[in-house]
C-alpha positions as CSV (number, residue, x, y, z in Angstrom):
1,M,-43.5,-59.1,24.7
2,Q,-45.4,-56.3,22.9
3,R,-43.2,-53.7,22.2
4,E,-45.4,-51.0,24.6
5,T,-45.6,-53.4,27.4
6,Q,-41.7,-53.6,27.1
7,T,-41.4,-49.9,27.2
8,R,-44.1,-49.4,30.2
9,I,-42.2,-52.2,32.2
10,G,-38.5,-50.8,31.3
11,I,-40.1,-47.4,33.0
12,A,-40.9,-48.6,35.9
13,L,-37.7,-50.9,36.3
14,G,-35.6,-47.3,35.9
15,L,-38.0,-46.2,38.1
16,G,-37.3,-48.9,41.1
17,I,-33.7,-49.0,40.4
18,V,-33.3,-45.3,41.2
19,V,-35.7,-45.6,43.8
20,M,-34.0,-48.8,45.7
21,G,-30.5,-46.9,45.1
22,A,-31.3,-44.1,46.8
23,L,-32.5,-45.8,49.7
24,A,-30.1,-48.9,50.2
25,L,-26.8,-46.9,49.0
26,Q,-24.5,-44.4,50.5
27,Q,-25.1,-41.0,48.3
28,D,-21.7,-41.7,46.6
29,I,-22.3,-44.6,45.4
30,F,-25.5,-43.7,44.6
31,L,-24.2,-41.0,42.3
32,R,-21.9,-44.1,40.6
33,L,-25.2,-45.9,39.9
34,L,-26.9,-42.8,38.1
35,L,-23.8,-42.0,36.0
36,G,-23.3,-46.1,34.9
37,L,-27.0,-46.1,34.7
38,S,-26.9,-42.8,32.0
39,L,-24.0,-43.9,30.1
40,G,-25.3,-47.7,29.8
41,V,-28.8,-45.7,28.4
42,A,-26.8,-43.9,25.9
43,L,-24.4,-46.2,24.8
44,T,-27.6,-48.4,23.9
45,K,-30.2,-45.9,22.4
46,G,-27.0,-44.9,19.9
47,S,-25.4,-48.0,19.0
48,I,-22.1,-46.8,20.3
49,G,-19.2,-49.3,21.8
50,F,-15.2,-48.9,21.4
51,A,-15.1,-52.2,20.2
52,G,-16.9,-51.3,17.0
53,S,-15.1,-48.4,16.3
54,V,-12.4,-50.9,14.2
55,N,-14.8,-53.6,14.2
56,R,-17.3,-52.1,12.3
57,A,-14.9,-50.2,10.0
58,Y,-13.0,-53.8,8.8
59,R,-15.9,-55.9,8.5
60,R,-18.8,-53.5,7.3
61,G,-16.5,-50.8,5.8
62,S,-18.1,-48.4,8.0
63,T,-16.1,-45.4,10.0
64,Q,-19.0,-43.8,11.3
65,L,-19.0,-44.4,14.7
66,I,-14.5,-43.6,14.2
67,Q,-16.0,-40.4,13.5
68,T,-18.9,-40.2,16.3
69,L,-16.1,-41.2,19.1
70,M,-13.6,-38.1,17.5
71,L,-16.7,-35.6,18.3
72,M,-17.3,-37.1,21.7
73,F,-13.5,-36.6,22.5
74,V,-13.2,-33.5,21.3
75,V,-16.4,-31.9,23.3
76,T,-15.3,-34.0,26.1
77,A,-12.1,-32.4,26.3
78,V,-13.8,-28.6,25.7
79,I,-15.9,-29.7,28.8
80,N,-12.7,-30.5,30.8
81,A,-10.8,-27.5,30.2
82,G,-13.5,-25.7,31.4
83,L,-13.1,-27.7,34.9
84,L,-9.4,-27.5,34.7
85,L,-9.0,-24.4,33.6
86,T,-11.4,-23.0,36.7
87,G,-10.7,-25.3,39.3
88,G,-6.8,-26.3,38.6
89,T,-5.3,-29.4,38.2
90,E,-4.5,-30.3,41.6
91,Q,-8.3,-30.7,42.3
92,Y,-8.3,-33.9,39.6
93,Q,-7.1,-37.4,39.3
94,L,-6.0,-36.7,35.8
95,W,-5.2,-39.7,34.0
96,V,-2.0,-38.5,32.2
97,N,-0.8,-42.1,31.3
98,P,3.1,-43.0,30.5
99,I,3.9,-43.3,27.2
100,N,6.4,-46.3,27.4
101,L,6.2,-49.7,25.6
102,G,3.8,-51.2,27.8
103,L,1.4,-48.5,26.3
104,I,1.7,-50.1,22.8
105,V,1.6,-53.2,23.8
106,G,-1.1,-53.4,25.8
107,G,-3.1,-51.6,23.0
108,L,-2.0,-53.8,20.5
109,M,-3.0,-57.0,22.7
110,F,-6.5,-55.0,23.6
111,G,-7.7,-54.3,20.0
112,F,-6.6,-57.9,19.0
113,G,-8.7,-59.1,22.1
114,M,-11.9,-56.8,21.4
115,T,-12.1,-58.1,17.7
116,L,-12.6,-61.6,19.2
117,S,-14.4,-61.0,21.9
118,S,-16.8,-58.3,20.1
119,C,-16.8,-55.9,23.1
120,C,-14.6,-54.1,25.5
121,A,-14.6,-53.3,29.5
122,S,-17.6,-51.2,29.3
123,G,-18.9,-53.1,26.3
124,V,-19.3,-56.5,28.1
125,M,-21.3,-55.4,30.5
126,V,-23.7,-53.5,27.9
127,E,-23.7,-57.4,26.2
128,M,-24.8,-59.0,28.7
129,V,-28.1,-57.7,28.4
130,S,-28.0,-59.8,24.6
131,D,-25.6,-61.8,24.8
132,V,-24.9,-63.5,28.4
133,P,-22.8,-66.8,26.9
134,R,-20.1,-64.6,25.2
135,A,-20.3,-62.1,27.6
136,L,-19.8,-64.2,30.8
137,V,-17.1,-66.0,28.9
138,T,-15.3,-62.9,28.4
139,L,-15.5,-61.6,31.4
140,L,-14.4,-64.4,33.4
141,M,-11.4,-64.2,31.1
142,F,-11.2,-60.7,31.1
143,G,-10.9,-60.6,35.1
144,L,-8.4,-63.1,35.0
145,G,-5.9,-60.9,32.5
146,V,-7.2,-58.0,35.3
147,F,-5.6,-60.2,38.0
148,I,-2.2,-61.3,37.3
149,G,-1.6,-58.7,35.4
150,L,-1.9,-56.0,38.5
151,P,2.1,-57.2,39.9
152,I,3.1,-56.5,36.3
153,Q,1.2,-53.0,36.5
154,S,2.8,-52.3,39.8
155,S,6.5,-53.5,39.3
156,S,7.1,-53.1,35.9
157,S,9.2,-51.1,34.5
158,L,7.5,-51.2,30.5
159,V,4.4,-50.0,32.3
160,T,5.6,-47.7,35.2
161,D,8.2,-45.5,33.6
162,T,8.0,-43.2,30.7
163,L,9.9,-42.2,27.7
164,L,8.7,-38.6,27.7
165,S,6.7,-36.6,30.5
166,S,5.9,-33.1,30.6
167,A,6.5,-30.2,33.2
168,S,3.4,-30.8,35.7
169,F,3.9,-34.4,35.3
170,Q,7.3,-35.1,35.7
171,G,7.9,-39.2,35.1
172,K,4.2,-39.5,34.8
173,G,3.4,-38.8,31.3
174,V,2.3,-35.5,28.7
175,F,0.3,-33.5,29.8
176,L,-0.7,-31.2,26.6
177,P,-1.3,-27.8,28.4
178,D,2.4,-28.7,29.7
179,L,3.2,-27.9,26.1
180,F,1.9,-24.7,25.2
181,S,1.7,-23.0,28.8
182,W,3.0,-19.8,26.9
183,G,-0.7,-19.7,25.2
184,P,-3.5,-18.1,25.6
185,L,-5.9,-19.7,28.8
186,D,-2.4,-21.3,30.3
187,G,-2.1,-23.4,27.4
188,Y,-5.6,-24.6,27.2
189,L,-7.4,-23.1,24.0
190,I,-3.9,-24.5,22.1
191,S,-4.2,-28.1,23.2
192,I,-8.1,-28.3,22.7
193,I,-6.7,-26.9,18.8
194,V,-4.9,-29.9,19.3
195,T,-7.3,-32.3,19.9
196,I,-9.4,-31.2,17.2
197,A,-6.6,-31.8,15.0
198,F,-6.0,-34.9,15.8
199,A,-10.1,-35.5,15.6
200,T,-9.7,-33.7,12.0
201,V,-7.0,-35.9,10.4
202,T,-8.2,-39.5,12.3
203,I,-11.8,-38.6,10.3
204,Y,-10.1,-37.6,6.9
205,I,-8.8,-40.9,6.8
206,A,-11.6,-42.7,8.3
207,K,-13.9,-40.8,5.5
208,R,-11.1,-41.8,2.7
209,Y,-11.1,-45.6,4.0
210,Q,-15.1,-45.8,4.1
211,A,-15.4,-44.1,0.1
212,S,-12.4,-46.9,-1.4
213,R,-14.5,-49.5,0.6
214,E,-17.6,-48.1,-1.6
215,Q,-16.0,-47.7,-5.0
216,T,-14.8,-51.5,-4.2
217,G,-18.2,-52.7,-3.6
218,T,-17.4,-54.4,-0.1
219,Y,-19.3,-51.7,2.2
220,L,-22.5,-53.1,3.6
221,G,-22.9,-50.4,6.4
222,V,-24.5,-51.4,10.2
223,E,-28.1,-51.6,10.1
224,G,-27.8,-49.8,13.7
225,E,-26.1,-46.6,12.0
226,I,-28.4,-46.8,9.6
227,A,-31.4,-47.2,11.3
228,R,-30.1,-43.6,13.4
229,E,-29.2,-42.2,9.8
230,Q,-32.6,-41.9,8.6
231,L,-33.9,-40.5,12.3
232,S,-36.1,-37.2,11.9
233,T,-34.2,-34.1,13.0
234,K,-37.6,-33.2,14.6
235,T,-38.3,-35.9,17.5
236,S,-41.0,-35.6,20.3
237,P,-39.6,-35.5,23.9
238,L,-41.2,-39.2,24.4
239,S,-38.3,-40.7,21.9
240,L,-35.7,-39.9,24.1
241,F,-36.9,-42.6,26.2
242,S,-39.0,-45.1,23.4
243,G,-37.0,-44.1,20.4
244,L,-33.8,-44.2,19.1
245,W,-30.8,-41.2,19.2
246,T,-28.5,-40.6,16.5
247,M,-25.1,-41.2,17.0
248,N,-23.6,-37.5,17.7
249,F,-26.7,-37.1,20.0
250,A,-25.2,-39.9,22.1
251,A,-22.2,-38.7,22.1
252,I,-22.9,-35.5,22.8
253,V,-25.0,-36.8,26.1
254,I,-21.9,-39.3,26.7
255,A,-19.6,-36.4,26.9
256,I,-21.9,-34.5,29.6
257,I,-22.2,-37.5,31.5
258,F,-18.4,-37.4,31.5
259,G,-18.1,-34.0,32.6
260,I,-20.7,-34.5,35.7
261,M,-18.3,-37.8,36.8
262,M,-15.3,-35.1,36.4
263,A,-16.7,-32.5,38.3
264,T,-18.5,-35.0,41.2
265,T,-16.1,-37.5,41.7
266,S,-12.8,-35.8,40.6
267,A,-11.7,-38.4,38.5
268,G,-12.7,-39.6,34.5
269,W,-14.3,-42.5,33.1
270,G,-12.7,-46.2,34.6
271,A,-13.8,-49.5,34.0
272,S,-11.6,-52.4,34.0
273,T,-9.9,-52.8,37.3
274,P,-13.0,-53.8,38.9
275,F,-12.8,-56.9,37.2
276,G,-9.4,-58.1,38.7
277,L,-11.1,-57.4,42.1
278,W,-14.2,-59.8,41.2
279,F,-12.0,-62.3,40.0
280,G,-10.0,-61.8,43.4
281,K,-13.1,-62.3,45.6
282,L,-14.5,-65.5,43.3
283,L,-10.6,-67.1,44.1
284,I,-11.8,-65.8,47.9
285,A,-14.6,-67.5,47.7
286,L,-13.0,-70.9,46.5
287,G,-11.3,-70.5,49.4
288,V,-8.0,-68.8,48.4
289,D,-6.9,-66.6,51.5
290,S,-7.0,-62.7,51.0
291,H,-4.2,-61.7,52.5
292,S,-2.2,-64.0,49.9
293,I,-4.1,-62.2,47.2
294,A,-3.4,-59.1,48.3
295,T,0.2,-59.9,48.0
296,F,0.1,-60.9,44.5
297,T,-1.4,-58.6,43.5
298,H,0.3,-55.7,45.3
299,R,-2.9,-54.2,46.2
300,P,-4.7,-53.5,49.2
301,E,-6.6,-56.8,51.0
302,K,-9.7,-54.2,51.2
303,L,-10.3,-54.2,47.7
304,F,-10.9,-57.7,47.5
305,T,-12.8,-58.0,50.6
306,M,-15.0,-54.8,50.9
307,P,-18.7,-55.7,49.8
308,F,-19.9,-55.1,46.4
309,F,-22.6,-51.9,47.0
310,E,-19.6,-50.4,48.6
311,H,-17.1,-50.0,45.5
312,G,-18.0,-47.3,43.6
313,V,-17.0,-48.0,39.8
314,S,-17.7,-51.8,40.5
315,V,-21.6,-50.3,41.5
316,Q,-20.8,-48.2,37.9
317,N,-20.4,-50.5,35.6
318,L,-23.4,-52.6,37.3
319,G,-25.4,-49.6,36.5
320,I,-23.9,-49.9,32.7
321,L,-25.5,-53.7,32.5
322,L,-29.0,-52.2,34.2
323,G,-29.1,-49.3,32.4
324,T,-28.7,-51.1,29.3
325,L,-31.5,-53.7,30.2
326,V,-33.8,-50.6,31.0
327,A,-32.7,-48.2,27.1
328,V,-33.2,-51.9,25.8
329,L,-36.8,-52.5,27.0
330,W,-37.9,-48.7,27.1
331,L,-36.7,-49.9,22.9
332,G,-39.2,-53.0,22.6
333,K,-36.2,-54.8,21.9
334,W,-35.4,-57.3,24.6
335,A,-35.3,-61.0,23.8
336,S,-33.7,-63.7,25.3
337,P,-30.1,-63.2,26.4
338,F,-29.9,-67.1,26.1
339,K,-30.0,-68.0,22.7
340,S,-26.6,-69.3,21.1
341,Q,-25.8,-71.3,18.6
342,Y,-21.6,-71.2,19.6
343,T,-19.2,-73.6,19.3
344,L,-16.0,-75.1,21.5
345,K,-13.9,-72.6,19.5
346,H,-16.1,-69.7,19.3
347,Y,-16.0,-69.5,23.2
348,T,-12.2,-70.1,23.5
349,L,-11.7,-67.3,21.1
350,F,-14.3,-65.5,23.8
351,A,-11.7,-66.2,26.0
352,L,-8.7,-65.9,24.5
353,G,-10.2,-61.9,23.6
354,G,-11.4,-61.3,27.4
355,L,-7.3,-62.7,28.5
356,L,-5.7,-60.4,26.1
357,M,-7.7,-57.2,26.9
358,G,-7.5,-57.9,30.2
359,L,-3.8,-58.3,30.4
360,G,-3.5,-55.4,27.7
361,T,-5.1,-53.0,30.2
362,R,-2.5,-53.9,32.9
363,F,0.2,-52.8,30.2
364,A,-1.9,-49.7,29.1
365,N,-3.3,-48.6,32.7
366,G,-6.5,-48.9,31.5
367,C,-8.9,-49.9,28.5
368,N,-10.8,-48.0,25.6
369,V,-11.9,-45.4,28.4
370,G,-9.3,-45.8,30.9
371,A,-6.7,-45.9,28.3
372,L,-7.7,-43.9,25.7
373,Y,-11.5,-41.9,26.1
374,T,-10.3,-40.7,29.6
375,P,-6.5,-39.5,29.2
376,I,-7.6,-37.8,25.7
377,A,-10.0,-35.7,27.7
378,N,-7.3,-35.0,30.1
379,F,-4.9,-33.8,27.1
380,S,-2.9,-36.5,28.0
381,L,-0.6,-37.6,24.7
382,S,-0.4,-41.2,25.8
383,G,-4.5,-41.4,24.6
384,W,-3.7,-41.0,21.2
385,V,-0.6,-43.4,21.6
386,F,-3.0,-46.1,22.6
387,F,-5.9,-45.5,20.1
388,A,-2.6,-45.9,17.1
389,A,-1.6,-49.3,19.1
390,L,-5.7,-50.4,19.6
391,I,-6.0,-49.6,15.6
392,I,-3.4,-51.7,14.8
393,G,-4.4,-54.1,17.5
394,G,-8.0,-54.6,16.1
395,I,-6.9,-54.7,12.5
396,W,-5.0,-58.1,13.0
397,G,-7.6,-59.5,15.4
398,N,-9.7,-59.1,12.5
399,Q,-7.2,-60.7,10.1
400,F,-7.0,-63.8,12.8
401,A,-11.0,-64.0,13.3
402,R,-11.0,-64.3,9.3
403,K,-8.0,-67.0,9.1
404,V,-10.1,-69.2,12.0
405,K,-13.1,-68.3,10.2
406,L,-14.8,-66.7,13.1
407,I,-16.1,-63.9,11.2
408,A,-17.1,-64.2,7.5
409,A,-14.8,-63.5,4.9
410,A,-15.4,-60.2,3.0
411,P,-18.3,-60.0,0.7
412,Q,-18.2,-58.9,-2.5
413,A,-20.9,-55.9,-4.7
414,K,-23.7,-56.3,-1.8
415,P,-26.2,-53.9,-1.4
416,V,-25.9,-51.1,1.6
417,M,-28.8,-52.5,3.2
418,Q,-29.2,-56.6,4.1
C-alpha cells in the first residue's frame, strides 16, 4: 500500500474513531478515549517507550531515550506543581506510593520482564499494531500476573506498609513538598529543583555511559532515534500528521497530555490494572464464577462484570492501541503485524516476561507509568526508587536474554548506521 494512501486512511480512521466515540460513549469515557489516542500518537511518532530506556542503552549503547524521559519527567512535574499549588492536593488522587521491599522487588521483576518481552504495560498496546504474536502472548501472561498478584497487593505488608512517609501522607509514602514545606510556594519550588537534580544526575550518568560505548566501538545507535535527530527544525504543520516528531517534542506533548489528564480526571496515568481485570473477564467467559474471582482478588465483583466501554482506563488503553495504528498509517509505515519467525523458546520468554511484569506491578503498585512516571510527576520519592530498581532489573534481564540467545552478543567496532 502506498504511503499517501496509508496517510489518507489514517486520517479517515482517526476522524472516524473520534466521531464514533463522541456518539457512542459517555463523556468521561470519551475523554479517556481521546487521551489514549493522543498518547498512542505521541509515543509512536516520537519513538518513545519506557521499556526501551534500558534495552536501547544495553543493546545499542544509546541513552537518548533515557535523557528524553528525564525531560518529560521534569516538564510534567512543573505542570503538576502548578495544578497542585492552585487546586490543593485534596482535589487529586496522588500516587504517592509506599517505599518498601515490595517496591524494589516489583521494580526488579518489571525491569527483568520488560527486557524479555521488549515492551511494558502501555508498550504492549503500542506493539499490538506491529507485532501481534509477541504482544498477544505478553498481554495474556501480563494479565495473569496482575490477576494472581491482586490479593498480594491488597494484603501483603511488603506492599502496603511503607518504611518512610511524610507529614500529609503518613503511612503511605514520601511527598517531596512535605519535606520542603518551609520553602517558597509551599515546598513545590524546591521539590521541582530536587526533581531537576535527580534528572540531571541521571542524564550525566547516561551520557558518560554512551560515551564509553562510543570509545569502545560498541555504540550502534537506534535507527528511529537517528532519523529523528536528522529532522529539520523548520517543519510544516502537515508534518505533525505525516512526519516524524523529535523525541523531545513528543516528550513535551506527552507531558501536556498528562497535565490534561490530571486536570480532568484528578489522577495520573495508569495502565496495568485493567490487564488483570481483562484476565478475570476471560475466566468468567470460560465459566468461572464472578463472585469467586472477586473473593480471590479482593476487588469488587463489578470491576469484572461491568461492560468494557464503561471502564475508563480500559478504554484509554484501547485508545493507545488505536492511536498507534492511526500514527503508523499517517507515517505510511503499516505492514502486516502477523509476520513473525519466533520459535517456541521466544514465546516462552515472552510469556515469562509478561508474567514477571504483571506480578511486578502488584508488588510495586504500578508499572512504568503507575510506579515510575506518575509518582515522579506527583513528587513521590517512590518513583525514583522504582526507577533505580527498574534499571538494575533491566540489566539483569538483558544479561539473561543474551545468555539464552534471545538477543545477539555485543558487536564490536560497528558503524553507527546499519
